[in-house]
C-alpha positions in Angstrom: -20.2 21.5 -5.0 -20.8 18.0 -3.5 -18.0 15.5 -4.3 -18.7 11.9 -5.6 -16.2 9.1 -5.2 -16.1 5.5 -6.3 -13.9 3.0 -4.3 -13.4 -0.2 -6.2 -11.9 -3.5 -5.0 -12.4 -6.2 -2.4 -12.2 -10.0 -2.3 -10.7 -10.4 1.2 -10.7 -8.5 4.4 -7.3 -7.2 3.6 -8.8 -5.1 0.8 -12.2 -4.3 2.2 -11.5 -3.1 5.7 -8.8 -0.6 4.6 -11.4 0.6 1.8 -14.0 1.2 4.4 -11.5 3.0 6.7 -10.7 5.3 3.7 -14.4 5.9 3.1 -15.0 6.7 6.9 -12.0 9.3 6.8 -13.4 10.9 3.6 -16.8 11.2 5.3 -15.2 12.6 8.4 -13.4 15.2 6.5 -16.2 16.0 4.2 -19.6 14.8 5.6 -21.6 15.6 2.5 -19.4 13.5 0.2 -21.2 10.8 -1.8 -19.3 7.4 -1.8 -20.2 4.4 -3.9 -18.3 1.1 -3.7 -17.8 -1.3 -6.7 -17.1 -4.9 -5.9 -17.3 -8.4 -7.4 -20.5 -10.3 -7.2 -20.4 -13.2 -4.7 -17.4 -11.8 -2.8 -17.1 -10.7 0.7 -17.4 -7.0 0.0 -21.1 -7.4 -1.1 -21.9 -8.3 2.6 -19.3 -6.3 4.6 -19.7 -2.9 2.7 -23.5 -2.5 3.4 -22.9 -3.5 7.0 -20.6 -0.5 7.2 -23.4 1.8 5.9 -22.2 2.2 2.3 -23.9 1.4 -1.1 -22.1 -1.1 -3.3 -22.6 -2.2 -6.9 -21.4 -5.7 -7.9 -19.6 -6.7 -11.2 -19.7 -10.1 -12.8 -15.9 -10.6 -12.7 -13.5 -13.2 -11.6 -9.7 -13.4 -11.5 -7.2 -15.7 -13.2 -7.3 -19.1 -11.6 -3.8 -20.4 -11.3 -4.9 -23.8 -10.0 -7.4 -24.7 -12.7 -6.9 -23.4 -16.1 -10.3 -24.8 -17.3 -12.0 -22.3 -14.9 -10.5 -19.4 -16.9 -12.5 -20.2 -20.1 -15.2 -17.7 -19.2 -12.8 -15.0 -18.1 -12.7 -12.9 -21.3 -16.5 -12.9 -21.4 -16.7 -11.8 -17.8 -14.1 -9.1 -18.3 -16.1 -7.6 -21.3 -19.3 -7.8 -19.4 -17.8 -6.2 -16.4 -16.6 -3.2 -18.6 -20.2 -2.7 -19.9 -21.4 -2.7 -16.3 -18.7 -0.2 -15.3 -19.7 2.1 -18.1 -23.3 2.1 -16.9 -22.2 2.8 -13.2 -19.9 5.7 -14.3 -22.6 7.2 -16.5 -25.2 7.1 -13.7 -23.0 8.1 -10.8 -20.5 10.6 -12.5 -17.6 10.3 -9.9 -15.1 13.2 -9.3 -12.5 10.5 -8.5 -12.0 6.7 -8.4 -9.9 4.8 -5.8 -8.7 1.3 -6.3 -7.8 -0.9 -3.2 -7.0 -4.1 -4.9 -9.1 -7.1 -5.9 -10.9 -8.1 -9.0 -13.1 -5.1 -9.5 -10.3 -2.6 -9.3 -8.8 -3.1 -12.8 -12.0 -2.6 -15.0 -13.2 0.4 -12.9 -9.8 2.3 -12.8 -9.0 1.5 -16.4 -12.4 2.8 -17.5 -12.0 5.9 -15.4 -8.6 6.5 -16.9 -10.0 6.4 -20.4 -12.5 9.1 -19.4 -9.9 11.4 -17.8 -11.4 10.9 -14.3 -8.6 11.2 -11.7 -7.7 7.7 -10.3 -5.8 6.8 -7.0 -4.4 3.5 -6.0 -3.8 2.2 -2.5 -1.2 -0.6 -2.7 -1.1 -2.3 0.7 1.7 -4.9 -0.1 5.4 -4.4 -0.3 5.3 -6.2 -3.7 2.9 -4.7 -6.2 0.6 -6.8 -8.3 0.7 -6.7 -12.1 -2.7 -4.9 -12.5 -1.8 -2.2 -10.1 1.5 -1.7 -11.9 -0.3 -1.2 -15.2 -2.9 1.1 -13.6 -0.1 3.2 -11.8 1.1 4.6 -15.1 -2.0 6.8 -15.4 -3.0 7.1 -11.7 -2.7 10.6 -10.2 -1.3 9.4 -6.8 -0.3 5.9 -5.4 -0.6 5.4 -1.8 1.9 2.7 -0.5 2.7 1.2 2.9 6.5 1.0 2.7 9.4 2.8 1.0 11.2 1.1 -2.0 8.1 1.0 -4.1 9.6 3.0 -6.9 10.7 -0.2 -8.5 6.9 -0.7 -9.3 5.5 2.7 -9.7 6.7 6.3 -11.0 8.5 7.8 -8.0 6.9 11.2 -8.3 3.4 9.7 -7.8 4.2 7.8 -4.6 2.9 8.9 -1.2 4.0 6.7 1.7 1.0 6.6 4.1 1.0 3.2 5.6 -2.1 0.9 5.5 -5.5 2.2 7.0 -6.5 0.2 10.0 -10.1 -0.1 11.4 -10.7 2.6 14.0 -12.2 0.0 16.3 -8.6 -1.5 16.5 -6.6 1.7 16.4 -8.7 3.4 19.1 -9.3 0.2 21.3 -8.8 0.7 25.1 -9.4 -2.8 26.2 -7.4 -4.6 28.9 -5.9 -8.1 28.5 -8.3 -9.4 31.2 -11.3 -7.8 29.5 -10.3 -9.5 26.2 -9.8 -12.9 27.7 -13.0 -12.9 29.8 -14.9 -11.9 26.5 -13.8 -15.4 25.2 -14.5 -17.0 28.5 -10.9 -18.1 29.0 -8.5 -18.2 32.0 -6.8 -14.7 32.7 -3.9 -16.6 34.4 -2.9 -18.5 31.2 -0.8 -17.4 28.2 -3.2 -16.9 25.3 -2.4 -17.6 21.6 -4.7 -16.1 18.9 -4.7 -17.8 15.5 -6.2 -15.9 12.6 -5.7 -17.2 9.1 -7.5 -14.4 7.3 -11.2 -14.1 6.7 -11.4 -17.1 4.4 -9.1 -19.3 6.6 -5.6 -20.9 6.3 -5.5 -24.7 5.6 -2.0 -25.2 6.7 -2.3 -23.2 10.1 -5.6 -25.0 10.9 -4.1 -28.4 10.1 -1.0 -27.6 12.3 -3.1 -26.5 15.2 -5.6 -29.5 14.8 -2.7 -31.9 14.9 -1.2 -30.6 18.1 -4.1 -29.3 20.3 -3.0 -31.5 23.2 0.4 -29.7 23.2 -1.4 -26.4 24.1 -2.9 -28.0 27.2 0.3 -29.7 28.2 2.2 -26.4 28.2 -0.5 -24.4 30.0 -1.5 -22.4 26.9 -5.1 -21.5 25.7 -6.1 -20.7 22.1 -8.4 -18.3 20.4 -8.8 -19.9 17.0 -10.4 -18.3 14.0 -10.7 -21.2 11.5 -12.1 -19.2 8.5 -15.2 -20.3 6.6 -13.7 -22.7 4.1 -13.3 -25.8 6.5 -14.5 -24.1 9.7 -17.0 -26.8 10.6 -14.4 -29.6 11.0 -11.9 -27.5 13.1 -14.8 -26.1 15.3 -15.6 -29.7 16.2 -12.0 -30.4 17.0 -11.7 -27.6 19.5 -15.2 -27.3 20.8 -14.9 -29.8 23.8 -11.7 -28.3 25.2 -11.8 -25.8 28.0 -8.6 -24.0 26.9 -9.8 -23.3 23.3 -12.3 -20.8 22.0 -13.0 -21.7 18.3 -15.2 -20.1 15.6 -15.1 -19.5 11.9 -15.0 -15.7 12.2 -14.1 -13.3 14.9 -16.2 -10.1 14.5 -14.7 -8.4 17.6 -11.1 -8.4 16.5 -10.2 -5.6 19.0 -11.2 -8.0 21.8 -9.1 -10.8 20.3 -6.0 -8.6 20.0 -6.5 -7.4 23.5 -6.6 -11.0 24.8 -3.6 -12.3 22.8 -0.1 -12.7 24.2 1.1 -14.2 21.0 -0.5 -14.3 17.4 -0.3 -16.8 14.6 -1.2 -15.2 11.3 -1.0 -15.1 7.5 1.2 -12.3 6.3 -1.3 -10.3 4.2 -0.6 -6.6 4.3 -3.5 -5.8 6.6 -2.8 -8.6 9.0 0.8 -7.2 9.3 -0.4 -3.7 9.7 -2.9 -4.6 12.4 -0.3 -6.5 14.3 2.1 -3.6 14.2 -0.6 -1.3 15.6 -1.5 -3.8 18.4 2.1 -4.6 19.1 1.8 -8.3 19.3 4.6 -10.9 19.3 3.8 -12.7 16.0 4.6 -15.9 14.1 3.8 -15.5 10.4 2.9 -18.3 8.1 2.9 -16.7 4.6 0.4 -18.0 2.0 2.8 -19.3 -0.7 0.4 -18.9 -3.7 -0.1 -15.2 -3.1 0.7 -13.2 -6.2 4.4 -12.7 -6.7 4.8 -14.4 -3.1 4.2 -11.0 -1.7 3.2 -12.5 1.7 6.7 -13.8 2.3 8.1 -10.4 1.3 5.6 -8.8 3.9 6.8 -11.2 6.7 10.5 -10.9 5.9 10.4 -7.1 6.1 9.5 -7.7 9.8 11.6 -10.7 10.4 14.8 -8.7 9.2 14.0 -6.0 11.8 13.7 -8.6 14.7 9.9 -7.7 14.8 8.4 -11.2 14.1 9.1 -14.9 13.5 8.3 -16.8 10.4 7.4 -20.5 9.6 7.1 -21.5 6.0 3.7 -23.0 5.0 5.1 -26.3 4.0 6.8 -26.7 7.4 3.8 -25.5 9.5 2.6 -29.0 10.5 5.9 -29.8 11.9 7.2 -26.5 13.3 4.4 -24.0 14.0 3.1 -25.2 17.3 6.6 -26.0 18.7 7.7 -22.4 17.6 4.8 -20.9 19.4 5.4 -23.0 22.5 9.1 -22.0 22.5 8.2 -18.3 22.1 5.6 -18.5 25.0 8.4 -19.6 27.4 10.8 -16.9 26.2 9.8 -13.5 27.9 12.8 -11.7 26.6 12.1 -12.7 22.9 8.4 -11.7 23.3 9.4 -8.3 24.6 11.9 -7.8 21.7 9.3 -8.6 19.2 6.7 -6.5 20.9 9.0 -3.4 21.0 10.2 -3.8 17.4 6.8 -4.5 15.8 5.1 -1.7 17.7 7.8 0.8 16.4 6.6 0.2 12.8 2.9 1.1 13.6 1.2 3.9 11.5 -2.3 4.9 12.9 -3.4 7.8 10.6 -3.1 6.3 7.2 -6.9 6.6 6.5 -6.7 10.3 7.3 -3.6 10.8 5.2 -5.1 9.2 2.2 -8.4 11.0 2.5 -6.5 14.4 2.9 -4.4 13.8 -0.2 -7.4 12.7 -2.3 -9.7 15.7 -1.4 -6.7 18.1 -1.8 -6.1 16.7 -5.3 -9.7 16.8 -6.5 -10.3 20.3 -5.1 -7.4 21.9 -6.8 
């Protein structure tokens, strides 16, 4: 009997790319499986999921806005409407299981599935679980987590430590440093810094780089700069005229960027951390301070405490980020220590482990 699975969630690349990796692993294990994604209208998943070759249904839903309480007025209406949309999707698709990967659409889809007795699974990518996942975890069949110590959030007997799924294009990449640098039309002889602030961009990182672009040239460094889409145009203008800087709002070929990079500046979302473990790059994390329960700081500190990365706090980025990167670029011993220690934490088969557990459970 052909199995049908819904994957719910999105909002950022940190939720979408692991979800696609899980879908691909399910397809590889069981080619005739029918997979439907459910996301939030207007969010990144509505574009990225179809590009990956999967169908997606969008819900009219938004999250709680911590910065502007006025914007939350329509939230109850949107939540009720999304439950009706979920009911219709479920009735038409009739899934054998539902997987939640985090993001606005996860809660209504998994909650509805649980009321109907449909097996639900959660993938919690962070080392600090969000409130809705904690609630959903009580009735989930299994909860896939990236790290140990998650029994403080979820029932211990449901936990399966799998790590976080990484795009196969990154896991299986066999690209030389020279090939990566030439792809961005930069100089192979110079140390190369990659800055990625997440798919939507990181204001503090961008402003810190913008304020100290001359320092990169003075110290013989070059920069591959993903600005994100929010304020991309302004920063693209700043870096465009400089020979030692490649700048754009989004890097589609991340495997090339990782290959080119000697040092990486990044937010500390779970997927960014996971990809940097897999690629084994000396990294400076600037955690986003307004992430739920400050989980990005927890993600970064898990590595810092193992001498696997450096950290600069968001409110100190403008003063300290570029000087920290320049100092690291001159310290070959520290680069090697960070590279060895971060690479030791890499898990490359999380997608297959998750797919195997789900298929095993729904086939029993």
